[in-house]
C-alpha positions as CSV (number, residue, x, y, z in Angstrom):
1,X,-48.7,-66.2,-46.8
2,X,-45.6,-67.5,-48.7
3,X,-42.3,-65.8,-47.7
4,X,-40.8,-64.0,-50.7
5,X,-38.0,-61.4,-51.1
6,X,-39.5,-57.9,-51.0
7,X,-38.3,-54.6,-52.2
8,X,-38.6,-51.5,-50.1
9,X,-38.9,-48.0,-51.5
10,X,-36.6,-45.3,-50.0
11,X,-37.6,-42.0,-48.4
12,X,-35.4,-39.0,-49.0
13,X,-34.7,-36.4,-46.3
14,X,-33.6,-32.8,-46.9
15,X,-30.6,-31.7,-44.9
16,X,-28.7,-28.3,-44.8
17,X,-25.5,-30.2,-45.4
18,X,-26.9,-32.5,-48.1
19,X,-26.3,-32.8,-51.8
20,X,-28.0,-31.5,-55.0
21,X,-27.3,-34.8,-56.7
22,X,-27.5,-38.4,-55.4
23,X,-26.1,-40.0,-58.5
24,X,-25.0,-42.6,-59.2
25,X,-26.9,-44.4,-56.5
26,X,-30.1,-42.6,-57.4
27,X,-29.6,-41.0,-60.8
28,X,-33.2,-39.7,-60.9
29,X,-32.2,-37.5,-57.9
30,X,-30.0,-35.0,-59.8
31,X,-30.1,-31.2,-60.2
32,X,-32.2,-31.0,-57.0
33,X,-33.6,-27.6,-56.0
34,X,-33.2,-28.6,-52.3
35,X,-30.2,-30.5,-50.9
36,X,-31.0,-34.1,-49.8
37,X,-28.8,-35.5,-47.0
38,X,-30.2,-39.0,-46.4
39,X,-32.0,-41.8,-48.1
40,X,-33.8,-43.9,-45.5
41,X,-34.0,-47.5,-46.9
42,X,-35.9,-49.1,-44.0
43,X,-37.8,-46.2,-42.4
44,X,-41.1,-47.4,-41.0
45,X,-42.8,-45.0,-43.4
46,X,-41.1,-46.5,-46.4
47,X,-43.5,-48.3,-48.8
48,X,-43.3,-51.9,-49.7
49,X,-42.8,-52.1,-53.5
50,X,-43.3,-55.8,-54.2
51,X,-44.6,-59.0,-52.7
52,X,-47.8,-59.7,-50.7
53,X,-47.4,-56.4,-48.6
54,X,-47.1,-54.2,-51.6
55,X,-48.3,-50.6,-51.0
56,X,-48.2,-50.9,-47.2
57,X,-45.6,-49.0,-45.1
58,X,-42.8,-51.1,-43.6
59,X,-44.0,-50.3,-40.1
60,X,-47.5,-51.6,-40.8
61,X,-46.3,-54.6,-42.7
62,X,-43.9,-55.6,-39.9
63,X,-46.8,-55.8,-37.4
64,X,-48.5,-58.4,-39.7
65,X,-45.4,-60.4,-40.7
66,X,-45.6,-64.0,-39.2
67,X,-42.6,-65.9,-37.8
68,X,-41.9,-67.2,-41.3
69,X,-40.9,-63.7,-42.3
70,X,-39.4,-62.2,-39.1
71,X,-37.7,-65.3,-37.8
72,X,-38.0,-66.8,-34.3
73,X,-35.6,-64.5,-32.5
74,X,-37.5,-61.4,-33.6
75,X,-41.1,-62.6,-33.5
76,X,-41.9,-60.6,-30.4
77,X,-40.4,-57.3,-31.6
78,X,-43.2,-54.7,-31.9
79,X,-41.1,-52.3,-34.0
80,X,-38.8,-52.8,-36.9
81,X,-35.2,-53.2,-35.4
82,X,-32.9,-52.0,-38.2
83,X,-32.5,-48.6,-39.8
84,X,-30.4,-48.5,-43.0
85,X,-29.5,-45.2,-44.7
86,X,-27.3,-43.7,-47.3
87,X,-25.8,-40.4,-46.2
88,X,-24.7,-37.7,-48.8
89,X,-22.8,-34.9,-47.0
90,X,-21.3,-31.9,-48.8
91,X,-20.5,-30.2,-45.5
92,X,-19.6,-31.5,-42.0
93,X,-22.5,-32.8,-40.0
94,X,-23.1,-31.3,-36.6
95,X,-20.9,-32.4,-33.7
96,X,-23.2,-34.8,-32.0
97,X,-23.7,-37.9,-29.8
98,X,-26.4,-40.5,-29.4
99,X,-27.8,-41.8,-26.1
100,X,-27.8,-45.5,-25.2
101,X,-30.8,-47.7,-24.5
102,X,-30.7,-47.2,-20.7
103,X,-30.8,-43.4,-21.0
104,X,-33.4,-43.3,-23.8
105,X,-35.7,-45.7,-22.0
106,X,-36.0,-43.3,-19.1
107,X,-35.6,-39.8,-20.8
108,X,-36.9,-40.4,-24.4
109,X,-39.8,-42.7,-24.1
110,X,-41.9,-40.4,-26.3
111,X,-39.4,-40.8,-29.1
112,X,-39.4,-44.6,-28.8
113,X,-37.1,-45.2,-25.9
114,X,-34.3,-46.7,-28.0
115,X,-30.7,-45.5,-28.0
116,X,-28.6,-45.4,-31.1
117,X,-25.6,-47.5,-31.9
118,X,-24.5,-47.4,-35.6
119,X,-21.8,-48.2,-38.1
120,X,-20.7,-46.4,-41.2
121,X,-19.4,-48.0,-44.4
122,X,-17.8,-45.7,-47.0
123,X,-19.4,-46.5,-50.3
124,X,-17.3,-43.9,-52.1
125,X,-14.9,-41.2,-51.3
126,X,-12.9,-38.4,-52.9
127,X,-9.7,-36.7,-51.8
128,X,-9.8,-35.2,-48.3
129,X,-12.6,-37.3,-46.9
130,X,-12.4,-37.5,-43.2
131,X,-14.6,-37.9,-40.1
132,X,-14.5,-37.1,-36.4
133,X,-15.0,-40.1,-34.0
134,X,-14.3,-40.0,-30.3
135,X,-12.5,-37.5,-28.1
136,X,-8.8,-37.1,-27.7
137,X,-7.2,-38.6,-24.5
138,X,-7.7,-36.4,-21.5
139,X,-10.8,-34.5,-22.7
140,X,-13.2,-34.4,-19.8
141,X,-16.5,-32.6,-19.3
142,X,-14.9,-29.4,-18.3
143,X,-12.5,-29.3,-21.3
144,X,-15.5,-30.1,-23.5
145,X,-17.4,-27.1,-22.2
146,X,-14.4,-24.9,-22.7
147,X,-14.1,-26.1,-26.3
148,X,-17.8,-25.2,-26.8
149,X,-17.4,-21.7,-25.3
150,X,-14.3,-20.9,-27.5
151,X,-15.8,-22.5,-30.6
152,X,-12.8,-24.9,-30.7
153,X,-14.7,-28.1,-29.9
154,X,-13.7,-29.7,-33.2
155,X,-10.1,-29.6,-32.1
156,X,-10.9,-32.0,-29.2
157,X,-12.0,-34.8,-31.5
158,X,-10.0,-37.7,-33.0
159,X,-9.8,-37.2,-36.8
160,X,-9.8,-40.2,-39.2
161,X,-9.0,-40.2,-42.9
162,X,-11.6,-42.2,-44.9
163,X,-11.1,-44.3,-47.9
164,X,-13.6,-46.1,-50.0
165,X,-14.5,-49.4,-48.3
166,X,-13.6,-48.3,-44.8
167,X,-16.0,-49.2,-41.9
168,X,-16.3,-47.4,-38.6
169,X,-18.3,-48.6,-35.5
170,X,-20.0,-45.9,-33.5
171,X,-21.4,-47.0,-30.1
172,X,-23.9,-44.8,-28.3
173,X,-22.2,-42.2,-26.2
174,X,-19.3,-41.6,-28.7
175,X,-19.3,-38.0,-30.0
176,X,-18.8,-37.8,-33.8
177,X,-19.3,-36.0,-37.1
178,X,-19.1,-37.1,-40.7
179,X,-17.4,-34.8,-43.2
180,X,-17.9,-34.1,-46.9
181,X,-16.3,-35.9,-49.9
182,X,-17.9,-39.3,-49.2
183,X,-21.1,-41.3,-49.4
184,X,-21.8,-43.5,-46.5
185,X,-24.1,-46.5,-45.9
186,X,-25.2,-46.4,-42.3
187,X,-26.6,-49.4,-40.4
188,X,-28.0,-48.8,-37.0
189,X,-30.3,-49.6,-34.2
190,X,-33.7,-48.2,-35.1
191,X,-33.7,-44.8,-33.5
192,X,-33.6,-41.2,-34.6
193,X,-32.2,-39.7,-31.4
194,X,-29.4,-37.3,-32.0
195,X,-28.1,-34.7,-29.5
196,X,-26.3,-31.8,-31.4
197,X,-23.7,-29.9,-29.5
198,X,-22.3,-27.7,-32.3
199,X,-23.6,-26.9,-35.7
200,X,-21.0,-24.6,-37.3
201,X,-23.4,-21.6,-37.0
202,X,-25.6,-22.9,-39.8
203,X,-29.1,-21.5,-40.3
204,X,-32.1,-23.1,-42.0
205,X,-34.2,-21.6,-44.8
206,X,-36.1,-19.5,-42.3
207,X,-32.9,-18.0,-41.0
208,X,-33.0,-20.0,-37.7
209,X,-30.2,-22.2,-36.3
210,X,-31.0,-25.8,-35.6
211,X,-31.8,-26.8,-32.0
212,X,-28.8,-27.9,-29.8
213,X,-29.0,-30.4,-27.0
214,X,-25.9,-29.6,-25.0
215,X,-26.9,-30.7,-21.5
216,X,-28.4,-34.0,-22.7
217,X,-25.2,-34.6,-24.8
218,X,-23.0,-34.0,-21.7
219,X,-25.1,-36.5,-19.8
220,X,-24.7,-39.3,-22.3
221,X,-21.1,-38.7,-23.6
222,X,-18.6,-41.4,-22.5
223,X,-15.7,-39.2,-21.4
224,X,-12.5,-41.1,-21.0
225,X,-13.9,-44.4,-22.3
226,X,-12.7,-44.8,-25.9
227,X,-14.9,-47.3,-27.8
228,X,-15.6,-48.2,-31.4
229,X,-13.6,-46.8,-34.2
230,X,-12.2,-48.2,-37.4
231,X,-13.2,-51.8,-37.9
232,X,-11.0,-54.4,-39.7
233,X,-13.2,-56.6,-41.9
234,X,-13.0,-60.4,-41.8
235,X,-12.9,-62.5,-44.9
236,X,-15.6,-65.3,-44.7
237,X,-16.3,-68.3,-46.9
238,X,-19.0,-67.8,-49.5
239,X,-20.6,-69.6,-52.4
240,X,-19.2,-68.0,-55.6
241,X,-18.5,-64.5,-54.0
242,X,-16.1,-62.5,-51.9
243,X,-17.7,-62.0,-48.5
244,X,-16.4,-59.8,-45.6
245,X,-17.9,-59.2,-42.2
246,X,-17.7,-55.4,-41.7
247,X,-18.9,-55.0,-38.1
248,X,-21.2,-56.7,-35.6
249,X,-22.8,-56.0,-32.3
250,X,-25.9,-57.1,-30.5
251,X,-28.0,-54.7,-32.6
252,X,-26.8,-55.6,-36.1
253,X,-24.2,-57.4,-38.2
254,X,-23.2,-56.2,-41.6
255,X,-21.4,-58.0,-44.4
256,X,-20.1,-56.8,-47.8
257,X,-20.5,-59.2,-50.7
258,X,-18.8,-58.9,-54.1
259,X,-20.5,-60.9,-56.8
260,X,-19.2,-61.1,-60.4
261,X,-20.9,-64.4,-61.2
262,X,-23.8,-66.4,-59.8
263,X,-23.6,-66.7,-56.0
264,X,-25.9,-67.9,-53.3
265,X,-26.7,-66.1,-50.0
266,X,-27.9,-68.5,-47.3
267,X,-30.6,-67.2,-45.0
268,X,-30.7,-68.2,-41.3
269,X,-34.2,-69.4,-40.4
270,X,-34.0,-67.5,-37.1
271,X,-33.9,-64.0,-38.7
272,X,-34.9,-61.9,-41.7
273,X,-32.1,-60.2,-43.6
274,X,-31.7,-57.0,-45.6
275,X,-29.8,-56.7,-48.9
276,X,-28.7,-53.3,-50.1
277,X,-27.3,-52.9,-53.6
278,X,-24.2,-50.6,-53.7
279,X,-23.2,-51.3,-57.3
280,X,-24.3,-53.3,-60.2
281,X,-27.5,-54.8,-61.6
282,X,-28.9,-58.3,-62.3
283,X,-31.5,-60.7,-60.9
284,X,-32.3,-62.3,-57.6
285,X,-33.7,-65.9,-57.9
286,X,-35.4,-68.1,-55.4
287,X,-37.6,-71.2,-55.7
288,X,-40.3,-70.6,-58.3
289,X,-39.6,-66.9,-58.9
290,X,-37.1,-64.2,-59.6
291,X,-36.8,-60.4,-59.7
292,X,-34.5,-57.7,-61.1
293,X,-32.4,-55.6,-58.8
294,X,-30.6,-52.3,-59.3
295,X,-28.1,-50.0,-57.5
296,X,-29.6,-48.2,-54.5
297,X,-32.3,-50.7,-53.8
298,X,-33.0,-52.4,-50.4
299,X,-34.6,-55.9,-50.2
300,X,-36.1,-57.7,-47.2
301,X,-35.4,-61.4,-47.3
302,X,-37.8,-63.4,-45.1
303,X,-36.3,-65.9,-42.5
304,X,-37.7,-69.0,-44.1
305,X,-36.5,-68.1,-47.6
306,X,-33.5,-70.4,-46.9
307,X,-31.4,-69.1,-49.8
308,X,-31.4,-66.3,-52.4
309,X,-29.2,-66.5,-55.5
310,X,-27.6,-63.4,-57.0
311,X,-27.2,-63.5,-60.8
312,X,-25.3,-60.3,-61.7
313,X,-25.4,-58.8,-65.2
314,X,-22.8,-56.3,-64.1
315,X,-20.4,-56.8,-61.2
316,X,-22.4,-56.4,-58.0
317,X,-21.5,-55.1,-54.6
318,X,-24.0,-55.4,-51.8
319,X,-24.4,-55.0,-48.0
320,X,-26.1,-57.9,-46.2
321,X,-27.3,-56.9,-42.7
322,X,-29.3,-58.7,-40.0
323,X,-29.8,-58.9,-36.2
324,X,-27.2,-61.5,-35.1
325,X,-27.0,-63.9,-32.3
326,X,-23.5,-62.8,-31.1
327,X,-22.5,-66.1,-29.3
328,X,-23.5,-68.1,-32.3
329,X,-21.6,-65.7,-34.6
330,X,-18.5,-66.0,-32.4
331,X,-18.7,-69.8,-32.5
332,X,-19.1,-69.8,-36.3
333,X,-16.1,-67.6,-36.7
334,X,-14.0,-69.6,-34.3
335,X,-14.9,-72.7,-36.3
336,X,-13.4,-71.0,-39.4
337,X,-10.2,-70.4,-37.5
338,X,-10.6,-66.7,-36.7
339,X,-8.5,-65.7,-33.7
340,X,-9.8,-63.9,-30.6
341,X,-7.7,-60.8,-31.5
342,X,-9.2,-60.7,-35.0
343,X,-12.7,-61.0,-33.6
344,X,-12.2,-58.0,-31.3
345,X,-11.5,-55.9,-34.4
346,X,-15.0,-56.6,-35.9
347,X,-17.3,-57.7,-33.1
348,X,-18.1,-55.0,-30.6
349,X,-19.7,-55.9,-27.2
């Protein structure tokens, strides 16, 4: 089975806080009767839209992909390791927190046993965009409970203004919420475990509030241990493009590429990669074949592809994401003259 770049169809999820239009990323999703909050680009139930696995779900295809597709470092993984989404909030998301792997492996085995570490990249913003990430200094479990009881929990969070192009790293155990006036590309460890602690008294279409998970959230929240936050991107060398490393950890690394003319993306033989188109249209080319790409699409590039060329017809912005070997990544960046201080702003242990 010859490795070939493969397009994945998204799945759209309704959310109380979602939007009635997902344009311009998905112009066909306009004037919606029900608000959509998320587009899952690599959900295991997403369908493969091209290549030898066409028509299969990503989860089913992954179990059959040989080492030439997955890459040597991921050949033993039974489940797909990366979840990539677009998020379209028109209201604040719930105040929430995610467990880490250690907690999830014991308490959430039925849900896959994986924790959830993630990053957010602001694809677009309008005036007033902000998010909540982490607790203010001095907030302990007791103050947290008091904030819940008085309906003033939001006041205990650190507030961050958000501009287009900003990136935030969100490790498991860090309470957070995304606000309106933005569209976010989220890259995360593959998990859907979320513990809500406050949902702004919202009710669903049946007049019921969504479930809260306060005691679990209190168990996994890292009180007094600030971690993550705004990442400072690193400019990296690239063939014909502007390339920036947005954030990296042991679960994922994400880069942003800006391509206005032909550029080449090398593919490490040790891993598959994902390419998500934020803006623009054009063609991908690889030995003996090519395919058109458009805004909003996600493509899986097999490990032994070696290289994929981007030939933009309009200026193209894309996210490239993969599961990194962090020691190798550090060595590569040191070789390019990146200081230890700069690495600490973008690589999170």
